[in-house]
C-alpha positions in Angstrom: -58.1 8.8 -8.5 -55.4 6.2 -9.7 -53.8 3.7 -7.1 -50.3 5.2 -6.7 -52.1 9.3 -6.0 -54.3 7.5 -3.2 -51.2 6.3 -1.6 -48.8 9.5 -2.0 -52.1 10.8 -0.5 -52.6 9.0 2.6 -48.6 9.0 3.2 -48.0 6.1 1.7 -44.3 6.6 -0.6 -43.6 5.4 -3.9 -41.4 1.9 -4.3 -38.5 4.7 -5.8 -38.6 7.1 -2.2 -38.7 3.7 -0.4 -35.9 2.6 -2.4 -34.4 6.0 -1.9 -34.9 6.2 2.0 -33.2 2.2 2.4 -30.1 3.5 0.2 -29.8 6.1 2.5 -29.7 4.5 5.8 -27.3 1.4 4.2 -25.0 4.5 2.9 -23.4 4.6 6.1 -23.2 1.2 7.4 -21.5 0.5 4.1 -18.6 3.2 4.4 -18.5 2.4 7.6 -18.0 -1.5 6.2 -15.4 -0.2 3.1 -13.2 1.8 5.6 -13.0 -1.4 8.4 -12.0 -3.7 5.4 -9.5 -1.3 4.0 -8.2 -0.5 7.7 -7.8 -4.8 8.2 -6.4 -4.8 4.7 -3.3 -1.8 5.7 -2.8 -3.6 8.7 -2.3 -6.4 7.3 -0.5 -5.1 4.5 2.3 -3.5 7.7 2.6 -6.3 9.3 3.1 -8.5 6.3 5.9 -5.9 5.7 6.9 -3.7 8.6 10.5 -6.2 9.2 11.4 -6.6 5.3 10.9 -2.9 5.5 13.2 -2.0 8.6 15.3 -4.1 7.5 16.2 -2.7 4.6 16.0 0.2 5.8 18.6 -0.3 8.8 21.2 -1.7 6.3 21.0 1.0 3.8 20.5 3.7 6.7 22.7 2.2 8.8 20.8 3.6 12.1 18.6 2.1 13.8 16.8 4.5 15.6 16.8 6.7 11.8 15.5 3.6 10.4 12.3 2.6 12.5 11.5 6.9 11.9 11.8 6.5 7.9 9.3 3.0 8.0 7.0 4.6 10.7 7.0 7.9 8.0 6.2 6.2 5.2 4.1 4.0 6.6 2.4 6.8 8.5 2.0 8.7 4.8 0.5 4.8 2.5 -2.3 5.0 5.8 -3.2 8.5 5.4 -3.9 7.5 1.6 -4.6 3.8 1.7 -7.7 3.8 0.4 -6.5 5.4 -2.7 -3.8 3.5 -2.8 -5.5 0.1 -2.6 -7.5 1.3 -5.4 -4.4 1.8 -7.7 -2.9 -1.0 -9.9 -0.1 -1.9 -7.7 -0.1 -0.7 -3.8 2.6 -2.4 -2.6 4.6 -0.9 -5.5 3.9 2.5 -4.5 4.1 1.8 -1.3 7.8 1.3 -1.9 8.3 4.2 -3.8 7.4 5.7 -0.5 9.7 3.4 1.8 12.7 4.6 -1.0 12.0 8.3 -0.8 11.8 8.3 3.4 14.7 5.7 3.2 16.9 7.6 0.3 15.7 11.4 2.8 17.6 9.4 5.5 19.8 8.0 4.1 21.2 11.1 3.2 20.1 10.9 -0.9 18.6 13.8 -2.8 15.0 11.9 -2.9 14.2 13.9 -6.3 16.9 13.2 -7.9 16.3 9.3 -6.7 12.4 9.3 -8.1 13.7 10.7 -11.5 15.6 7.8 -11.8 13.6 5.0 -10.3 13.6 2.5 -13.5 14.6 -0.4 -14.0 17.9 -0.1 -12.5 16.6 1.1 -9.6 14.8 -2.2 -9.2 16.9 -4.1 -9.8 19.8 -2.6 -7.6 17.2 -2.4 -4.8 16.1 -6.8 -6.0 19.6 -7.8 -5.7 20.5 -5.6 -1.5 17.3 -7.6 -0.7 18.1 -10.7 -2.1 22.1 -10.7 -1.4 21.8 -8.5 2.5 18.3 -9.8 3.6 18.4 -12.8 2.1 14.6 -13.0 0.9 13.7 -15.4 -1.8 12.8 -14.1 -5.4 8.8 -14.5 -4.4 9.4 -12.6 -1.2 11.1 -9.9 -3.3 8.4 -9.7 -6.2 5.9 -9.6 -2.7 8.3 -6.3 -1.3 9.0 -4.4 -4.6 5.4 -4.9 -5.2 6.3 -6.3 -9.1 5.3 -9.4 -10.8 7.7 -12.3 -10.3 8.1 -12.6 -14.4 9.3 -9.4 -13.8 11.7 -9.5 -11.0 15.7 -9.3 -12.8 17.2 -12.2 -12.9 19.9 -12.4 -9.6 23.3 -14.5 -9.1 23.3 -17.0 -6.8 23.2 -15.6 -3.1 27.2 -15.4 -1.9 28.2 -18.2 1.0 29.4 -14.9 3.0 26.0 -12.5 3.0 
């Protein structure tokens, strides 16, 4: 009788089955760890962007309560899909589009019409708005919009009346 057959006969498992059992034991722990990491990343993202999102929404909508509702709805939608969004090429860009959709709806714009035209002109308009109205610098604007700094359109010097 071979050693392998003898080991199986006496209740010992093969190396492959030992590896499979170990992976089965570790899998829930790894999934839990991945969920904690995603939650931590979402929390950091939310804390980093909440105030800029709220200021943007408040200025676009004109009512603080409606702005808070729109931002909360956008961040809730983001949270539900966060793991998938985190795996995308640009989570901040996806988040900005979600926010834009909720703000457009709250401001009385047709989000589907705006989404169809959400191109470079829309990003330019948003960048200009963040620059002029929120007084964000170029680095922060690129971060909030989820685009590379090199892709940020040129912005005029900030007006002194802002």
